[in-house]
N, CA, C and O atoms as a Tinker XYZ file with bonds, in Angstrom:
   456  protein
     1  N      8.560000   15.595000  125.033000    73     2
     2  CA     9.798000   16.520000  125.392000    64     1     3
     3  C     10.845000   15.360000  126.330000    63     2     4     5
     4  O     10.478000   14.475000  127.103000    81     3
     5  N     12.269000   15.765000  125.916000    73     3     6
     6  CA    13.078000   14.962000  126.951000    64     5     7
     7  C     13.417000   15.173000  128.053000    63     6     8     9
     8  O     13.465000   16.395000  128.201000    81     7
     9  N     13.754000   14.539000  129.149000    73     7    10
    10  CA    14.072000   14.789000  130.409000    64     9    11
    11  C     15.426000   15.617000  130.421000    63    10    12    13
    12  O     16.156000   15.424000  129.449000    81    11
    13  N     15.850000   16.488000  131.361000    73    11    14
    14  CA    17.285000   16.848000  131.370000    64    13    15
    15  C     18.491000   15.751000  131.610000    63    14    16    17
    16  O     19.673000   15.990000  131.362000    81    15
    17  N     17.989000   14.507000  132.136000    73    15    18
    18  CA    19.068000   13.334000  132.328000    64    17    19
    19  C     19.209000   13.030000  130.598000    63    18    20    21
    20  O     20.335000   13.169000  130.119000    81    19
    21  N     18.431000   12.749000  129.967000    73    19    22
    22  CA    18.653000   12.610000  128.469000    64    21    23
    23  C     19.102000   13.450000  127.658000    63    22    24    25
    24  O     19.243000   13.045000  126.504000    81    23
    25  N     19.422000   14.670000  127.918000    73    23    26
    26  CA    20.091000   15.459000  127.282000    64    25    27
    27  C     21.675000   15.206000  127.009000    63    26    28    29
    28  O     22.561000   15.168000  127.863000    81    27
    29  N     21.822000   15.022000  125.430000    73    27    30
    30  CA    23.405000   14.384000  125.335000    64    29    31
    31  C     24.545000   15.886000  125.718000    63    30    32    33
    32  O     25.697000   15.733000  126.125000    81    31
    33  N     23.975000   17.104000  125.502000    73    31    34
    34  CA    24.740000   17.957000  125.955000    64    33    35
    35  C     24.990000   18.481000  127.086000    63    34    36    37
    36  O     25.975000   19.208000  127.216000    81    35
    37  N     23.974000   18.157000  128.336000    73    35    38
    38  CA    24.492000   18.342000  129.386000    64    37    39
    39  C     25.533000   17.562000  130.201000    63    38    40    41
    40  O     25.639000   16.357000  129.971000    81    39
    41  N     26.303000   18.129000  131.124000    73    39    42
    42  CA    27.279000   17.877000  132.111000    64    41    43
    43  C     26.956000   16.746000  132.754000    63    42    44    45
    44  O     25.993000   16.911000  133.504000    81    43
    45  N     27.463000   15.494000  132.743000    73    43    46
    46  CA    27.210000   14.453000  133.760000    64    45    47
    47  C     28.114000   14.826000  134.908000    63    46    48    49
    48  O     27.381000   14.284000  135.736000    81    47
    49  N     28.964000   15.236000  135.546000    73    47    50
    50  CA    29.455000   15.458000  136.501000    64    49    51
    51  C     30.846000   16.892000  136.558000    63    50    52    53
    52  O     31.601000   17.145000  135.620000    81    51
    53  N     30.832000   17.521000  137.746000    73    51    54
    54  CA    31.668000   18.542000  137.934000    64    53    55
    55  C     32.628000   18.551000  136.897000    63    54    56    57
    56  O     32.967000   17.446000  136.476000    81    55
    57  N     33.316000   19.902000  136.219000    73    55    58
    58  CA    34.785000   19.009000  135.586000    64    57    59
    59  C     35.766000   18.914000  136.435000    63    58    60    61
    60  O     35.781000   19.330000  137.593000    81    59
    61  N     36.633000   18.335000  135.831000    73    59    62
    62  CA    38.272000   17.793000  136.595000    64    61    63
    63  C     39.031000   18.971000  136.758000    63    62    64    65
    64  O     39.167000   19.699000  135.775000    81    63
    65  N     39.654000   19.345000  138.053000    73    63    66
    66  CA    40.676000   20.257000  137.886000    64    65    67
    67  C     41.924000   20.081000  136.653000    63    66    68    69
    68  O     42.627000   19.072000  136.697000    81    67
    69  N     42.092000   20.864000  135.834000    73    67    70
    70  CA    43.171000   20.912000  134.704000    64    69    71
    71  C     44.483000   20.844000  135.611000    63    70    72    73
    72  O     44.625000   21.606000  136.568000    81    71
    73  N     45.294000   20.026000  135.307000    73    71    74
    74  CA    46.892000   20.025000  135.596000    64    73    75
    75  C     47.837000   20.424000  134.593000    63    74    76    77
    76  O     47.837000   19.778000  133.545000    81    75
    77  N     48.667000   21.404000  134.733000    73    75    78
    78  CA    49.688000   21.846000  133.424000    64    77    79
    79  C     50.278000   20.677000  133.298000    63    78    80    81
    80  O     49.913000   19.799000  134.080000    81    79
    81  N     51.195000   20.397000  132.427000    73    79    82
    82  CA    52.038000   19.267000  132.091000    64    81    83
    83  C     53.323000   19.624000  132.644000    63    82    84    85
    84  O     53.714000   20.782000  132.782000    81    83
    85  N     53.851000   18.763000  132.901000    73    83    86
    86  CA    55.282000   18.774000  133.670000    64    85    87
    87  C     56.257000   19.394000  132.982000    63    86    88    89
    88  O     56.228000   19.644000  131.777000    81    87
    89  N     57.090000   19.635000  133.715000    73    87    90
    90  CA    58.393000   20.468000  132.901000    64    89    91
    91  C     58.450000   21.603000  133.361000    63    90    92    93
    92  O     58.306000   21.724000  134.578000    81    91
    93  N     58.714000   22.983000  132.394000    73    91    94
    94  CA    58.975000   24.353000  132.822000    64    93    95
    95  C     57.744000   24.996000  133.790000    63    94    96    97
    96  O     58.042000   25.902000  134.569000    81    95
    97  N     56.225000   24.456000  133.710000    73    95    98
    98  CA    55.093000   25.084000  134.053000    64    97    99
    99  C     54.766000   26.366000  133.316000    63    98   100   101
   100  O     53.864000   27.102000  133.717000    81    99
   101  N     55.542000   26.662000  132.163000    73    99   102
   102  CA    54.835000   27.702000  131.291000    64   101   103
   103  C     54.716000   27.354000  129.808000    63   102   104   105
   104  O     55.648000   27.224000  129.014000    81   103
   105  N     53.800000   27.265000  129.644000    73   103   106
   106  CA    53.736000   26.551000  128.074000    64   105   107
   107  C     53.889000   27.196000  127.136000    63   106   108   109
   108  O     53.714000   28.398000  127.337000    81   107
   109  N     54.212000   26.853000  125.921000    73   107   110
   110  CA    54.752000   27.834000  125.039000    64   109   111
   111  C     54.031000   27.302000  123.344000    63   110   112   113
   112  O     54.285000   26.337000  122.623000    81   111
   113  N     53.049000   28.475000  123.207000    73   111   114
   114  CA    52.393000   28.166000  121.935000    64   113   115
   115  C     52.728000   27.827000  120.619000    63   114   116   117
   116  O     52.190000   26.995000  119.889000    81   115
   117  N     54.049000   28.853000  120.315000    73   115   118
   118  CA    54.487000   28.707000  119.226000    64   117   119
   119  C     55.411000   27.769000  118.997000    63   118   120   121
   120  O     56.161000   27.762000  118.021000    81   119
   121  N     55.377000   26.572000  120.295000    73   119   122
   122  CA    55.916000   25.422000  119.845000    64   121   123
   123  C     57.443000   25.637000  119.660000    63   122   124   125
   124  O     57.977000   24.730000  119.021000    81   123
   125  N     58.222000   26.581000  120.053000    73   123   126
   126  CA    59.299000   26.962000  120.060000    64   125   127
   127  C     59.979000   27.497000  118.678000    63   126   128   129
   128  O     61.188000   27.624000  118.484000    81   127
   129  N     58.900000   27.787000  117.742000    73   127   130
   130  CA    59.346000   28.413000  116.327000    64   129   131
   131  C     59.675000   29.815000  116.715000    63   130   132   133
   132  O     60.894000   29.915000  116.573000    81   131
   133  N     59.372000   30.514000  116.974000    73   131   134
   134  CA    59.504000   31.930000  117.303000    64   133   135
   135  C     60.254000   32.372000  118.553000    63   134   136   137
   136  O     59.676000   32.261000  119.635000    81   135
   137  N     61.670000   32.935000  118.492000    73   135   138
   138  CA    62.032000   32.877000  119.497000    64   137   139
   139  C     61.692000   34.287000  120.517000    63   138   140   141
   140  O     62.602000   35.089000  120.726000    81   139
   141  N     60.536000   34.467000  121.020000    73   139   142
   142  CA    60.203000   35.378000  121.614000    64   141   143
   143  C     60.958000   36.168000  123.043000    63   142   144   145
   144  O     60.830000   37.342000  123.392000    81   143
   145  N     61.593000   35.309000  123.555000    73   143   146
   146  CA    62.426000   35.529000  124.230000    64   145   147
   147  C     63.950000   35.642000  124.151000    63   146   148   149
   148  O     64.765000   35.406000  125.043000    81   147
   149  N     64.184000   36.092000  122.780000    73   147   150
   150  CA    65.401000   36.538000  122.004000    64   149   151
   151  C     64.970000   37.841000  120.834000    63   150   152   153
   152  O     65.003000   37.769000  119.605000    81   151
   153  N     64.624000   38.850000  121.580000    73   151   154
   154  CA    64.117000   40.151000  120.369000    64   153   155
   155  C     65.070000   40.476000  119.438000    63   154   156   157
   156  O     64.738000   40.978000  118.364000    81   155
   157  N     66.384000   40.221000  119.758000    73   155   158
   158  CA    66.897000   41.011000  118.765000    64   157   159
   159  C     66.929000   40.089000  117.591000    63   158   160   161
   160  O     66.698000   40.377000  116.417000    81   159
   161  N     67.264000   38.893000  118.117000    73   159   162
   162  CA    67.657000   37.767000  116.983000    64   161   163
   163  C     66.089000   37.769000  116.223000    63   162   164   165
   164  O     65.913000   37.538000  115.027000    81   163
   165  N     65.086000   38.064000  117.152000    73   163   166
   166  CA    63.597000   38.084000  115.514000    64   165   167
   167  C     63.584000   39.029000  114.785000    63   166   168   169
   168  O     63.397000   38.972000  113.569000    81   167
   169  N     63.854000   40.385000  115.673000    73   167   170
   170  CA    63.667000   41.721000  114.801000    64   169   171
   171  C     64.849000   41.411000  113.321000    63   170   172   173
   172  O     64.556000   41.589000  112.139000    81   171
   173  N     66.078000   40.955000  113.822000    73   171   174
   174  CA    67.446000   40.718000  112.823000    64   173   175
   175  C     66.696000   40.029000  111.643000    63   174   176   177
   176  O     66.940000   40.407000  110.497000    81   175
   177  N     65.761000   38.996000  111.882000    73   175   178
   178  CA    65.396000   37.840000  110.871000    64   177   179
   179  C     64.380000   38.775000  110.020000    63   178   180   181
   180  O     64.382000   38.776000  108.789000    81   179
   181  N     63.415000   39.659000  110.896000    73   179   182
   182  CA    62.505000   40.326000  109.859000    64   181   183
   183  C     63.212000   41.536000  109.123000    63   182   184   185
   184  O     62.936000   41.734000  107.939000    81   183
   185  N     63.999000   42.249000  109.698000    73   183   186
   186  CA    64.629000   43.082000  109.307000    64   185   187
   187  C     65.570000   42.660000  107.994000    63   186   188   189
   188  O     65.957000   43.478000  107.160000    81   187
   189  N     65.833000   41.386000  107.970000    73   187   190
   190  CA    66.995000   40.494000  107.074000    64   189   191
   191  C     65.936000   40.517000  105.792000    63   190   192   193
   192  O     66.339000   40.825000  104.670000    81   191
   193  N     64.786000   40.227000  106.004000    73   191   194
   194  CA    63.659000   40.203000  104.866000    64   193   195
   195  C     63.552000   40.978000  104.085000    63   194   196   197
   196  O     63.569000   41.081000  102.858000    81   195
   197  N     63.357000   41.918000  105.471000    73   195   198
   198  CA    62.797000   43.508000  104.786000    64   197   199
   199  C     64.108000   43.935000  103.954000    63   198   200   201
   200  O     63.900000   44.453000  102.857000    81   199
   201  N     65.091000   43.808000  104.266000    73   199   202
   202  CA    66.508000   44.268000  103.662000    64   201   203
   203  C     66.436000   43.974000  102.308000    63   202   204   205
   204  O     67.048000   44.679000  101.506000    81   203
   205  N     65.511000   42.661000  101.805000    73   203   206
   206  CA    65.747000   42.123000  100.595000    64   205   207
   207  C     64.945000   43.379000   99.629000    63   206   208   209
   208  O     65.367000   43.445000   98.474000    81   207
   209  N     64.016000   44.209000   99.944000    73   207   210
   210  CA    63.416000   45.484000   99.249000    64   209   211
   211  C     64.240000   46.532000   99.739000    63   210   212   213
   212  O     64.542000   47.277000   98.806000    81   211
   213  N     64.600000   46.799000  100.542000    73   211   214
   214  CA    65.419000   47.967000  101.318000    64   213   215
   215  C     66.654000   47.955000  101.941000    63   214   216   217
   216  O     66.779000   48.147000  103.151000    81   215
   217  N     67.765000   47.694000  101.028000    73   215   218
   218  CA    68.817000   47.468000  101.373000    64   217   219
   219  C     69.580000   48.081000  102.691000    63   218   220   221
   220  O     70.565000   47.545000  103.198000    81   219
   221  N     69.113000   49.004000  103.053000    73   219   222
   222  CA    70.070000   49.650000  104.298000    64   221   223
   223  C     69.690000   49.463000  105.144000    63   222   224   225
   224  O     70.150000   50.118000  106.080000    81   223
   225  N     68.790000   48.635000  105.396000    73   223   226
   226  CA    67.826000   47.863000  106.618000    64   225   227
   227  C     69.105000   46.750000  107.064000    63   226   228   229
   228  O     69.430000   46.422000  108.205000    81   227
   229  N     69.578000   46.393000  106.015000    73   227   230
   230  CA    70.596000   44.880000  105.936000    64   229   231
   231  C     71.843000   45.512000  107.265000    63   230   232   233
   232  O     72.224000   44.808000  108.200000    81   231
   233  N     72.238000   46.791000  107.054000    73   231   234
   234  CA    73.404000   46.964000  108.152000    64   233   235
   235  C     72.604000   46.438000  109.611000    63   234   236   237
   236  O     73.175000   45.631000  110.345000    81   235
   237  N     71.378000   46.921000  109.913000    73   235   238
   238  CA    70.984000   46.950000  111.358000    64   237   239
   239  C     70.429000   45.431000  111.388000    63   238   240   241
   240  O     70.607000   45.000000  112.528000    81   239
   241  N     70.120000   44.936000  110.967000    73   239   242
   242  CA    69.732000   43.519000  110.373000    64   241   243
   243  C     71.290000   42.525000  111.107000    63   242   244   245
   244  O     71.269000   41.691000  112.013000    81   243
   245  N     72.456000   43.012000  110.327000    73   243   246
   246  CA    73.663000   42.586000  110.585000    64   245   247
   247  C     73.648000   42.657000  112.275000    63   246   248   249
   248  O     73.506000   41.737000  113.081000    81   247
   249  N     73.841000   44.046000  112.491000    73   247   250
   250  CA    74.171000   44.413000  113.963000    64   249   251
   251  C     73.372000   43.309000  115.015000    63   250   252   253
   252  O     73.955000   42.496000  115.732000    81   251
   253  N     71.821000   43.504000  114.913000    73   251   254
   254  CA    71.322000   42.770000  115.604000    64   253   255
   255  C     71.222000   41.742000  115.510000    63   254   256   257
   256  O     71.035000   41.252000  116.624000    81   255
   257  N     71.236000   40.983000  114.701000    73   255   258
   258  CA    71.840000   39.287000  114.678000    64   257   259
   259  C     72.795000   38.913000  115.338000    63   258   260   261
   260  O     72.878000   37.898000  116.030000    81   259
   261  N     73.802000   39.970000  115.095000    73   259   262
   262  CA    75.654000   39.377000  115.960000    64   261   263
   263  C     75.081000   39.652000  117.345000    63   262   264   265
   264  O     75.517000   38.948000  118.255000    81   263
   265  N     74.073000   40.670000  117.665000    73   263   266
   266  CA    73.943000   41.028000  119.344000    64   265   267
   267  C     72.574000   39.521000  119.762000    63   266   268   269
   268  O     72.475000   38.882000  120.810000    81   267
   269  N     71.952000   39.430000  118.809000    73   267   270
   270  CA    70.975000   38.345000  119.325000    64   269   271
   271  C     71.864000   37.073000  119.703000    63   270   272   273
   272  O     71.481000   36.362000  120.632000    81   271
   273  N     73.498000   36.641000  118.744000    73   271   274
   274  CA    73.667000   35.397000  118.986000    64   273   275
   275  C     74.772000   35.550000  120.435000    63   274   276   277
   276  O     75.382000   34.673000  121.045000    81   275
   277  N     74.723000   36.662000  120.593000    73   275   278
   278  CA    75.580000   37.427000  121.888000    64   277   279
   279  C     74.854000   36.811000  123.249000    63   278   280   281
   280  O     75.411000   36.323000  124.232000    81   279
   281  N     73.343000   36.998000  122.980000    73   279   282
   282  CA    72.259000   36.798000  123.877000    64   281   283
   283  C     72.436000   35.335000  124.253000    63   282   284   285
   284  O     72.742000   34.735000  125.284000    81   283
   285  N     72.131000   35.010000  123.041000    73   283   286
   286  CA    72.093000   33.474000  123.186000    64   285   287
   287  C     73.004000   32.647000  123.761000    63   286   288   289
   288  O     72.743000   31.924000  124.723000    81   287
   289  N     74.245000   32.728000  123.128000    73   287   290
   290  CA    75.432000   32.586000  123.977000    64   289   291
   291  C     75.503000   32.818000  125.377000    63   290   292   293
   292  O     75.820000   31.902000  126.136000    81   291
   293  N     75.185000   34.176000  125.868000    73   291   294
   294  CA    74.682000   34.167000  127.429000    64   293   295
   295  C     73.697000   33.226000  128.125000    63   294   296   297
   296  O     73.836000   32.394000  129.021000    81   295
   297  N     73.047000   33.487000  127.673000    73   295   298
   298  CA    71.652000   32.243000  127.693000    64   297   299
   299  C     71.242000   31.799000  126.729000    63   298   300   301
   300  O     70.852000   32.339000  125.693000    81   299
   301  N     71.349000   30.218000  127.194000    73   299   302
   302  CA    70.994000   29.094000  126.215000    64   301   303
   303  C     69.539000   28.662000  126.029000    63   302   304   305
   304  O     69.055000   28.035000  125.087000    81   303
   305  N     68.914000   29.157000  127.189000    73   303   306
   306  CA    67.448000   28.891000  127.122000    64   305   307
   307  C     66.532000   29.981000  126.131000    63   306   308   309
   308  O     65.369000   29.816000  125.763000    81   307
   309  N     67.505000   31.224000  125.803000    73   307   310
   310  CA    66.386000   31.782000  124.942000    64   309   311
   311  C     66.379000   31.512000  123.366000    63   310   312   313
   312  O     65.683000   32.163000  122.588000    81   311
   313  N     67.266000   30.440000  122.974000    73   311   314
   314  CA    67.338000   30.161000  121.695000    64   313   315
   315  C     66.989000   31.176000  120.673000    63   314   316   317
   316  O     67.184000   32.285000  121.169000    81   315
   317  N     66.604000   31.255000  119.589000    73   315   318
   318  CA    66.699000   32.266000  118.111000    64   317   319
   319  C     68.087000   32.628000  117.541000    63   318   320   321
   320  O     68.373000   33.759000  117.150000    81   319
   321  N     69.150000   31.285000  117.523000    73   319   322
   322  CA    70.503000   31.451000  116.530000    64   321   323
   323  C     70.197000   31.300000  115.209000    63   322   324   325
   324  O     70.838000   31.763000  114.266000    81   323
   325  N     68.766000   30.353000  115.140000    73   323   326
   326  CA    68.896000   30.434000  113.494000    64   325   327
   327  C     68.347000   31.862000  113.013000    63   326   328   329
   328  O     68.800000   32.485000  112.053000    81   327
   329  N     67.407000   32.230000  113.754000    73   327   330
   330  CA    66.438000   33.763000  113.295000    64   329   331
   331  C     67.959000   34.510000  113.007000    63   330   332   333
   332  O     68.290000   35.007000  111.930000    81   331
   333  N     68.811000   34.457000  114.274000    73   331   334
   334  CA    69.877000   35.682000  114.166000    64   333   335
   335  C     70.681000   35.628000  112.752000    63   334   336   337
   336  O     70.909000   36.535000  111.952000    81   335
   337  N     71.076000   34.064000  112.719000    73   335   338
   338  CA    71.684000   33.693000  111.257000    64   337   339
   339  C     71.026000   34.125000  110.327000    63   338   340   341
   340  O     71.481000   34.951000  109.536000    81   339
   341  N     70.085000   33.741000  110.274000    73   339   342
   342  CA    69.225000   34.320000  108.859000    64   341   343
   343  C     69.206000   35.834000  108.539000    63   342   344   345
   344  O     69.601000   36.245000  107.448000    81   343
   345  N     68.831000   36.497000  109.317000    73   343   346
   346  CA    68.956000   38.027000  109.844000    64   345   347
   347  C     70.341000   38.334000  109.425000    63   346   348   349
   348  O     70.423000   39.331000  108.707000    81   347
   349  N     71.405000   37.749000  109.683000    73   347   350
   350  CA    72.920000   38.448000  109.766000    64   349   351
   351  C     73.181000   37.989000  107.739000    63   350   352   353
   352  O     73.726000   38.916000  107.140000    81   351
   353  N     72.893000   36.944000  106.986000    73   351   354
   354  CA    73.087000   36.382000  105.815000    64   353   355
   355  C     72.109000   37.142000  104.858000    63   354   356   357
   356  O     72.442000   37.607000  103.768000    81   355
   357  N     70.975000   37.201000  105.355000    73   355   358
   358  CA    70.174000   38.287000  104.189000    64   357   359
   359  C     70.534000   39.699000  104.499000    63   358   360   361
   360  O     70.476000   40.433000  103.512000    81   359
   361  N     70.848000   40.201000  105.482000    73   359   362
   362  CA    71.182000   41.782000  105.528000    64   361   363
   363  C     72.531000   41.758000  104.810000    63   362   364   365
   364  O     72.723000   42.678000  104.015000    81   363
   365  N     73.379000   40.956000  104.950000    73   363   366
   366  CA    74.892000   40.962000  104.016000    64   365   367
   367  C     74.528000   40.728000  102.415000    63   366   368   369
   368  O     75.089000   41.470000  101.608000    81   367
   369  N     73.707000   39.830000  101.984000    73   367   370
   370  CA    73.295000   39.625000  100.644000    64   369   371
   371  C     72.581000   40.452000  100.224000    63   370   372   373
   372  O     72.436000   40.495000   99.002000    81   371
   373  N     71.928000   41.337000  101.004000    73   371   374
   374  CA    71.251000   42.479000  100.141000    64   373   375
   375  C     72.247000   43.972000  100.092000    63   374   376   377
   376  O     72.296000   44.719000   99.115000    81   375
   377  N     72.900000   44.150000  101.219000    73   375   378
   378  CA    74.188000   44.612000  101.424000    64   377   379
   379  C     75.325000   44.772000   99.759000    63   378   380   381
   380  O     75.647000   45.708000   99.028000    81   379
   381  N     75.563000   43.497000   99.791000    73   379   382
   382  CA    76.131000   43.146000   98.519000    64   381   383
   383  C     75.606000   43.562000   96.812000    63   382   384   385
   384  O     76.294000   43.963000   95.873000    81   383
   385  N     74.095000   43.272000   96.890000    73   383   386
   386  CA    73.617000   43.380000   95.966000    64   385   387
   387  C     73.162000   45.005000   96.014000    63   386   388   389
   388  O     73.138000   45.611000   94.942000    81   387
   389  N     72.800000   45.711000   97.265000    73   387   390
   390  CA    72.857000   47.062000   96.636000    64   389   391
   391  C     74.055000   47.941000   96.341000    63   390   392   393
   392  O     73.962000   48.863000   95.531000    81   391
   393  N     75.375000   47.623000   97.100000    73   391   394
   394  CA    76.362000   47.950000   96.620000    64   393   395
   395  C     76.626000   48.063000   95.143000    63   394   396   397
   396  O     77.069000   49.051000   94.557000    81   395
   397  N     76.095000   46.251000   94.346000    73   395   398
   398  CA    76.554000   46.155000   93.085000    64   397   399
   399  C     75.528000   46.776000   92.221000    63   398   400   401
   400  O     75.773000   47.113000   91.062000    81   399
   401  N     74.359000   46.927000   92.800000    73   399   402
   402  CA    73.173000   47.766000   92.114000    64   401   403
   403  C     73.944000   49.274000   91.836000    63   402   404   405
   404  O     74.289000   49.724000   90.743000    81   403
   405  N     74.081000   49.829000   93.025000    73   403   406
   406  CA    75.092000   51.462000   92.961000    64   405   407
   407  C     76.070000   51.395000   92.054000    63   406   408   409
   408  O     76.313000   52.373000   91.347000    81   407
   409  N     76.574000   50.556000   91.975000    73   407   410
   410  CA    77.985000   50.522000   90.958000    64   409   411
   411  C     77.831000   50.197000   89.824000    63   410   412   413
   412  O     78.842000   50.401000   89.152000    81   411
   413  N     76.724000   49.625000   89.100000    73   411   414
   414  CA    76.220000   49.354000   87.858000    64   413   415
   415  C     75.606000   50.797000   87.510000    63   414   416   417
   416  O     76.009000   51.440000   86.540000    81   415
   417  N     74.773000   51.179000   88.226000    73   415   418
   418  CA    74.061000   52.708000   87.783000    64   417   419
   419  C     75.358000   53.686000   88.133000    63   418   420   421
   420  O     75.320000   54.642000   87.358000    81   419
   421  N     76.292000   53.758000   88.875000    73   419   422
   422  CA    77.495000   54.937000   88.672000    64   421   423
   423  C     78.250000   54.217000   87.057000    63   422   424   425
   424  O     78.235000   54.934000   86.056000    81   423
   425  N     78.636000   53.317000   87.010000    73   423   426
   426  CA    79.081000   52.895000   85.854000    64   425   427
   427  C     78.772000   53.099000   84.503000    63   426   428   429
   428  O     79.593000   53.276000   83.602000    81   427
   429  N     77.254000   53.057000   84.377000    73   427   430
   430  CA    76.454000   53.615000   83.515000    64   429   431
   431  C     76.363000   54.847000   83.166000    63   430   432   433
   432  O     76.421000   55.303000   82.024000    81   431
   433  N     76.158000   55.635000   84.572000    73   431   434
   434  CA    76.403000   56.811000   84.411000    64   433   435
   435  C     77.578000   57.463000   83.556000    63   434   436   437
   436  O     77.541000   58.255000   82.615000    81   435
   437  N     78.551000   56.896000   84.168000    73   435   438
   438  CA    80.003000   57.415000   83.543000    64   437   439
   439  C     80.217000   57.082000   82.057000    63   438   440   441
   440  O     80.773000   57.838000   81.260000    81   439
   441  N     79.784000   56.036000   81.810000    73   439   442
   442  CA    80.095000   55.606000   80.332000    64   441   443
   443  C     79.110000   56.451000   79.415000    63   442   444   445
   444  O     79.450000   56.401000   78.233000    81   443
   445  N     78.066000   57.152000   79.639000    73   443   446
   446  CA    77.259000   58.209000   79.057000    64   445   447
   447  C     77.885000   59.299000   78.881000    63   446   448   449
   448  O     77.866000   59.845000   77.778000    81   447
   449  N     78.620000   59.870000   80.032000    73   447   450
   450  CA    79.345000   61.047000   80.108000    64   449   451
   451  C     80.805000   61.127000   79.088000    63   450   452   453
   452  O     81.234000   61.952000   78.281000    81   451
   453  N     81.181000   60.073000   79.505000    73   451   454
   454  CA    82.731000   60.000000   78.518000    64   453   455
   455  C     82.216000   59.714000   77.240000    63   454   456
   456  O     82.978000   59.587000   76.281000    81   455
């Protein structure tokens, strides 16, 4: 039987104090990829993706995208301009596709009636 001093899993000294890295003092576990400080831009991004399936969500995505850009302009620390622009572009694209689909449906109905 081995003695406690021969146990490789036993701590040899007291743990050192953990020091935070220099900088803001607040860590970002997402690496800055998710703009959690700019929720309007983040919601615009997700609604923009969702609007590809449900095109009326595109209107909300566009509005929130522009609001997120305005927040970013007022406070550059919060980031999220890329998410806001993606929400605006996808929302606009879904609205255009939705309008095109509705026009095609109405044109098909009108051609059968006449």
